[in-house]
N, C-alpha and C positions, 0 to 999 in steps of 0.2 A: 491445538491447544495444549500448553504443558501447565497444568496445575500447581505441581509443585517441582520445581526447577532442580532442588537439591535432590530428588529421588530420578531424574531423569538419567538415563544411561546412552542416549544416543547423542550425536553431535558434541563429544566430549570438548572441543576446542571453543566452540560457540558458547556452550554452557559456562565453560571458565570466564570469558570475557564478560557474559551477562551476569554472572554471580559477582564480579568484581564491580559491578554498578549497584548491588544489593537488590536486583530483581530476583523475585522469589515467584512469581507466575508470569505466563506469556500467552498470548494470544496472536496467532498469525492468521491473515486472511487473503485470498487471492484477489487482485485488482484485475478484473477481467470483465469483458463485454462481450456480447455476441459475435463480434468480429474478430477479437484479440484478446490475447493475454498481456497485460501490462507490466505486470510485477505484483508486489506483495505490500501489505500493510501490517506493521508490527507493532505491537503495544505491549508493555508489560509494567507489572504492578510489583512494589515492594510488599505486599500482602500475599502469601500462598494462596492457591485456589480462588482468586480474585474475580474471576469471570463467570457469572451464572449464564445458565443458557438463555434467559432473557437478556442479559447484557450483549452476548454473542450475536443474538438477533437484531438487537439494534445497530451494533457495529457493523453487521453485515449489509443492513440497509444504508448505512451511510458511505461505507466502502463501495458499495455499488454506483451511488451518486456521486463519488470522488471519480471512479473509473469512467462514467460517462464524460466526465468534464474533461479529464485528462484528454480521452479520445477525442471528443471535439476540438481541443485545442491543437491536438496531433493533426487532425484531418484539415484543420484552417490552415496550419503550416505547410504541410504538403501540398495543399490547393495554390498557396501563394508561391511556394517554390517551382510549380508545374507551370504557371504563367510564362510567357515567352519574354517578359522582362523580369523574370523572376521575383515578381511582387514589388519592383521598386517603384514604379511610377505612382502605385497607389499609395505608398508610405509617404511621399514627397508632398511638402504644403503646397497649394494651388496659390 
């Protein structure tokens, strides 16, 4: 969480880019499941200190659901690729 981008001293190159878009606060949450780390979810606001504790809790719940959906699709894709035919016969019309 970066409540006030203009006061942030870490990540100077990234902050410079963020400020060019008028972003004044930032919330970053991990996209993770019990099995893997998938990536990050980042949202910004043109308002400083835009993310309350309640908003972050809600975003965390949403991000957890998104991570599960992404992991499910990654697993389906891996399962298709692991089949001897590479999943091609299932995709062909009958």
